N, C-alpha and C positions, 0 to 999 in steps of 0.2 A: 165155567171160561173153558175158551177153547186153547188149541197148542199153535203155537208160532212156528210153524216148521220151515215158511218161506221167508229168511230175514227179509227179503224184499217189500214183505207187506208189515214190516214190523212198523208203527211211526211212533214218536214221539209221545210220550204219556200212557199209549198200551199198553206198560207193563202192571198195569193196576188190573187191565182186565181179561189178560190173556199169560198163558204160562208161557216161558220162555226154556228151551231145551239148553243143557249146558254145552253141547256141541257146538251151540251156535253164539256163545258170549267167546270176546278174546280175554286171555290171561295175560298177564305179565311173564308169566314161567314160559310163555310162546315166542318171544322176540327171535326174528331171525338174527343170522351171525353180522351184516350188514348193522341193524339197526344197533346192535350191541356194539357195533364200533363205533357209530356217531354215536353212544352214548356213552361210551369210554373215555372218547377225545373232549365231551364235552366236561365230562367229572375228572379228568386230571388237568384241564386249563383251570376251573372252579379251583381245585383242589391246589394246585401250584403256583397259580400266577393272582389268584383272588383272595382265596383263605390268607396267606402269608400278610399282605397290606390291608385288613380289613380296618383297623385302625385308623391307618392314613385316609380311607376311604371316607369314614365318617368324619374325618376333619376336611375334608374336602377340600384334599391335597388340589393343586390348582394344575390342571390338565390330566389328574392320573384315569379320571373315568373316562375322558373321552381315549386315552391311550388304550386302557381295556377293552372297549369297544371296538377300538381299531383293531387290535390283536385279534379277538371273537371274530370281527368278520373275515380276516384273514385264514381262520379255519374254517370258514364256512358255516360259523355257530348261529350268525344271524338269515342266512339263506337257505334252511334247509325244506321250508315248505314254499319258496318263492320259486313259480315254474323256470325251467332252465332255459327258455327264451328272454331270459332279463337275468342271466347269471346266476340263477340258483339250482337247487338240486331239485326240487320238485319232485319231493317225498309227500307221502300219505301223511293224515291226521295224525294217526298214532303215533307216529315218529315226531312228529311235530310237540304233540304231548310229553312223548319221553324227554325232548329237549327242554320243554319247559321244567318237568320235575329234576333233571338234572342241573340246571341252573338255579334252583331253589335253595339251597345252602350259600348260594352266594350274597344273600343281605341284600344289601343297599346297590350291589350289582345286579343281583337278580330283576329288581324293579326297573333299572333302566333297560335292560335288556327286554325284559317282557312288554314294556311301555315302548320300547323304538319297534322290535319286530311284530308287535299287536297293531296296538291303538296307533302308532307311529306310522305303521307302515300299510297295513290292510285295506283302508279306506280308499286310497289310492290303486291298490293293487284291483279291488273287488269293484269300484265305481269310477273308476278315472276311464278316460276314454283313452286308444290308440297312441295318442301324443302324451297327455300325462302321465300315462306308464312309461311309455319310452324313456321321457326326461326323468323319471324321479324313481323309479324302481332299481332300474342296476346301482345307482348311487346308494339307496338308503339298503340294497341286499348285501352288498360289499361293508358298508359302513362309514365309507365315504361321508356321504351327508345323514345328520342322525334325524329324530321323527319323534315328534310330540302332537299333541292333541289338548285342542282346547273345546272344554264343554263348561265346566263347572263355574259358575259367576259368584259372587258375593250371596245373591237373592234366588240363584236356582241352581240347588243341587239333585235332588233325587227327582224334582219337578223340571226335568230338563229345558221343556220345552218351555220353557217361561223366562228364559233370557231375556237379555235387555240388549245386547250386542246388535247392532243395526247395522245393515249394508244398503246404499242407494246406488243407483247409478249414474257417473260423470256426465255430464251435459255434453262431452262429444260421444260417449256412447262405449270406450275405449275402457274404462276401469271399474270396478265397485269399490265406493269408499265406507273403509269400516270403521265404525266408533263404537267403541264400549270396553269390557274390563272380565278378564277371565283370570282365574285362582286354582292354586292346587295343580298348577300344571307340571305332570313328571317331565324329567329333562330339558325344562324350558332353556336354564344356564347357558346349553350348548348347541342346543337344536338347531339345524338349517332348515327346518321343513316342519311348518305345524298344518293340523288338520284345525280349521276355526269354524265353529256354527255359529250362523249369528241368521237374523231375519232381515229379508229383503223390503224394506218401507213397511209395511203394514202387514204383511203376510201370517197367515195362522201359525205355519209351520216352518221350521228352522230349515236353512238352506247350509251347505257347505262350502268351505272354500279353501284352495292350498294356498296358503302364506310364507313366504321366502324370508327369512332370518332378514335378508337384505331390504326388504320394503321399506319404503320411506312411509313413516308413521308407526312403527312397531316400536314399542320400548317395554322393558323389562325391571321390576322392582327388584329389589337385595333378596336374596335366597332366605325362604323361611325357615326357623329355627323349631325342629318338630321333636315329636316325644321318640319317636324310632324311626328308622328308615334315614339315617341323618345324613347318609352320604348319598343320597338320592338328592340329584336338584331339583326343587320345587319352588315356581316364583309365579307371582301375578303376571301377567302378560296385559299390555294395554296397547290401545288400537285408537290412535289420533290420526283421524284424517287419513287412515291408511288405505295406501293406493294397490289394491289386486288385480290384474289384467283378469279381463273378461273372459279369456279363456282358462282361467284357472278355477271357475265353477266349477263344483265338483259332482256330478252327475245332473239332476236337472234341479231346478226351481222348486224350492218347498219339501226337497228329498231329504233333508239332510237328519230329520226326526227319525226316519228309518234307518239312514244309515248309522246313526248313533246307538238306536237298539241295535240289529244288527250286530255290530262290532263288539257291543257289550256283550252278546252271547256268548261271541268268542272267547274276550277275554275272561268272562265268569268260569268258565270251565279249565282256561290256562292257569288262571289263582289257582285253582284246585291243585294242577299238576304241582305247582310253584310250591304251596303249601305242603304239598306231601312229599317232596325232595326234602325242603325245610326239617320236617318231623322226622322222618328218617336218619338225617344227618346229628340233629338234638338228640335223640334216643342212643344212639352209637356216643357221643359225647355223655350221656348220662350214664349207659354200662360200663364205659372205661372209667368214670370217677369212681362208681359202685365198686367196681373192683380193686381201684387203688386205694381207696379211703378206709382206714382202719379205725375200728372204736370197740373199745371191750376186747382188743386183742386180736379182732378178725376184721375180714371186709365189710365192709356194709351191703357188700350184694348177698350175704350171707344170710340178712334178717328178713323174715317173710314180710314186714312191712315195706319195706324196699323191693324186694320181689313183686308185692302186687302191682305197685305202681310201674314198673320197667313192663310188668305182661300187657295191662290197661293201654298203656302206651302203644304197645305194638298192637295191641287185639284194633284199635280205634283208628291205627295208621292203615292197617294189613287189609281192615274192611273199605276205607277211605278210597284206599289203591283199587279194591275190586269193582268198585261202583264206576269209579272213573274212566278207568280203561273199557269197562263195558260199553260205556255210553260211547266212549271216543272211537271205539269200532263203528259201533251203531250211526253214529255222522260219517264217518267213512265209507260206509256200505250206500246210505240213503245218497250220500255224494256220487258215488260211482254209479247207482242206479239210473239218478236223474242225468248224467254226461252220456250213457248208455242208451238212454231215451231224446235225447237229441239236445239238451239243453246246453247251452253253453259252461265251461268249466269254472268260471269265476262266479255266475250266480248259481250256479248248482251245488259250490261248497257253501256259499251263504246258504243257499236253501236249506242243505242237510244240516246245517249248522240250526237253523232257526226251525226245522221240523223235532229236532230235541233241545230247543231253549227251555222244555221243564225240567230236564236232567240236568243242563247246563246251572238252572239256577240251583236246584237241590244241590249238586257238589259245590258249588262254590260256599254253601251253607255248611256244609257238613266236614268240609277239610277244614274250612279257616277254623272251624270250632274245635275240631279235631287237635290241630296245630295248636291252639290256643290249649288246649288241655295236655299237651305234650310238654309243651315248652313251662309251662307254671309248674309242672310236677318235677322238669327238668329242676328249677330252682331248687324246690323242694328235698330232691334229692343231693343236689350239692349245701344243704343246709345254709348255713353262715356266709360261706363261698359263692352260693347264688345271688345273695345280694351284692356282692362285692360287683365294681364295676371292672375289674381286674379279671375276675372269672368271664367264663364263656357264653353263662346263660340270660346277663345282663343285656345282651344285645338281641339275643333269640327272642326274651320274653316282650322287650320294649317293640321288637321289629314286627309281632306276630300281631300285636293290635290292631294296625291299619289293616288288615286282610277281611276284617269284618264289615269294615265302611267301603274299600274298594272295590269299583265295579257295582255298586248298588250295594246299601247296606243291608245285612242279612234279613232286617225285617223287611225291607222291600223286596228281597228275594224270595223272601216267605210266601209273601203276599202275594206276590205276581206267579208263585208255583201254581195256586189253588187257582188264581185268576185264568191262569194259563187253560189250566185242564177243564175248568167250566165251561169258557168260551168255545174252546173246541166242542164238548158236548153240545153246546148250544147253535154250533153251525152246523151239527152232524158228523163230525169228525171221528169222534170218538163216543160210543155208545156206551154212557155210563147208565143212563135211567133201567136197561134191561137187565144186567147184573146186579144193581142197586135194588130193583125190585125182587130178584132172585133169592137175596141176600134176607129180606125181610119175611119173605115166603117159607124160606129156610127157619128161619128165627119163629116164626108162628108151627113148624113142623115138631116131631119127636126127634132131640139129638140120635145121632149116630153112634151107639158105642159098641163100635168095632173094635175087637178084640184080639183079630189077627195080628201075627207078629210082624211089624215092617221094619225094613233094613234103615239102615241111617238114614240115607238121604231122601228116602220117600218121607219120612217123621219129619225132617228139616224141611221140606220142600212144602209139607201141610202147616206146618205151622207159617210159612210167610204167604200161603195161599190164603190162612186166615187174617193173617194182618190185613191183606187188601180186602176181605170180607168187613173186616172192622172199620176200614177207614172208608168204604161204600155204606155203611151204614149210618154213620156217624155224618159223613159229606150229606148223603142223600136226605137225612133229617132236618140236616142245617138249611138244605135249600129248601127244601119245605116247609118248612115252620118259617124260615125268616125271609125267603126268597129276593125280593130288589132290597131288603137293607144287609142281607149277608155283607156286602161291598164296606159298609160302615161298622161292620162287627170284627173291628180288628183282631180283636185276640181269640175270636173264633176262627178266623183264618188263621192266626198262628198257629193253633192248636191241630187243626185238620192237615196242615204243612209239615207240623213236625211228625205227624202219623205218615204222611207219604214218604217222608227224607227216610223212616228207619224201615218204612216196609221195602223201596227201592234198595238201601244200602243193605238190607238183611240178604232181599233175593240174590241181589249179584253176589256178594259172598258165598251164600252156601252153591249157587251153582259155579263158583270160581273153583269152590277146594272138589264139589263132586266133580268137574274134570278132571283136577290136577290129580284126585284119586284114580279116577279110572286110569290114565297115563302112568303112573310111578307105584301106585297101589297104596292100600289106605295104611299101610305100617310105616312107609315112607313119607306121610304126612299129616303124623299123630298131633303133630304142634297146631297146624292146620283147621284140623277137626275141634282142638282143642277151641280155638280162636272163634272158630263158628260158631261152635256150642253156646258158648258164653255171650258172645255178641248177640245173638240169636234170643236169648232169654232175657238180655238186659234190655235189650229192643221191645220185647213183649212187655215189659213194666213199662217202657217210655212212652209206647202206644197205647198202653193202657191208660195212665195218667191222664194225657193229653185228651183223649175222648174220653175220660171223664170229666174233666173241666168243662170242655166243650160240652157234652149234654147238660152239664149242671147250669151252662149260659141260657140255657132256650128252653129245655124241656122240664115239664112238672109230671105230677102225680104217676099214672099208669104209666102212661108212655113212656116215663121218663125210666120206671122201672124195669120195662120189656128190653128197653134197649141198653140200659147197663147190664142184664141179664147175660144177651146176646156178646157183647161188648167185652165181658166176662169169659165166655165162651171162647170167642175169637181168640182171646191174647193169652191161653192157657196152653201152659209147655209142661214138658216131663222135668222136674229136680234133677240137676246133674252136680256134680263137688266142683263147684266153679273153684273152689281153693286150692284144691288137688291139680288141677286145669291151669291156673294161674302160674303154678307153683312149676309145672313142666315148660311152660312158655318162657318163664324168666330163668329157667335154667338153661333153656338153648342159648338166649339172648348172653348171657353171665359166659357161659364156656365161650361161643364166636366172638365175646370182646366187641361185639356190635350189634346194630340191626342186621339180621340176616332171614329177612321172610322175601 
């Protein structure tokens, strides 16, 4: 494996075949003063204006959500990443991700804002012509107009391009006439502008249209009753001979599916940001309760079983954060390089995200499942009170569940991760074959029993390098054995995706802690080192299990035994006292009385 010394040449998916220097990753401990100020503004708004009225939001009090979005617009929270020419602040992608994190604890408010600033605004910003952007973006940036995104239909969810909504050109050529039905449309109850996907006549691919609330033929069903995010407006939207001016066709005819895919790439990683913010908030709530709740004469935070839960919540959250901001900076760097190369800014932002679509899908999966773990253990820490609707874990538990479905189910995202990786290899964009063959050759050779003393990060980076070899070993064997049938073997794809995700997150965590240790000294980041060591060893076990299940699905006899030997070699780690490490991490949380990493 080579070393990526120039970030300009690091492409999405290349983490699997290239090593990355710790100096080349962005870590959240390095936010600048302006970014911290923006983050504090957002955090204060959520804590002071949103959290106190969460019950009223869940009851869908008339006008409350709209008022809160308007207030957020006045503070500039909705326009952080909007170009200055349209009334925004024009900040970079990592700053936009930071805002996603800071709105995360806002429950249904977070969903509404994320939908508005993301899928409700970005299709027009990135694909609209000059007139469309001038008309809609300034008002969406301030919140004067609210945005929504109409893709899903009763018969088309993950298979978005199979939608039945149709558009035909009117006899006078002035309007497209839309007919069809959309469902699960976030913000539909108060949205002023809808990005609607429909097929023109019998086109194979979708087109996209900008539809205003007042257009004739648009109607809404009542609000849906949902398991969680109860304060989020979710309605069905109907188009009955809805007249849409021809100038409201977004981008080109038949380009709708591409728009949907690229906007979902952005939505996936930003969902990761919101999940991260929610997880940190839930951990703080759990720590405070554990310090206050007494049983058998002392706070439950004194007990090892509770300390394990608190520590593991923090470990998974910190690992997610490490991967998320690493990828966010990669996207920003790629975008910057494309702009420097002469590409138009809006196209460069889309292309930068597209280049790291693999990482976006992985982060969506990991962050949503980390949050599910955090809220589940949050309920457990609260005990009986955790099951009460009067306690805060009730809402957190129910609201978390949607994240594994939003922005493409986690199953779809897992399969996309592997599919995109393999397609890039087939196009020659990623050289997976060479490294995979090298791994097989290494497996056939005598193992290197190097007994030299290794420093901490050399050892941890060696583990993550071996994780990559494990992925290449199993994935290479799957491609060779199953060939064109691999796409149908969804279980194998899911196992491979889990191996990829754990490898990327582990490496991101190691690089973050290495960089932080270099800046502050190892003693100052002892707890972060503990989190790194615990996570990497648990990841090794998860990678081994996923690899084993995959190999057992298609390999037999001597071939299987040989590859199992390699898998064991590449997922072997040195034992540590994980109990002591988790106790130390929990002690830091308990002392701080909040998530403090």
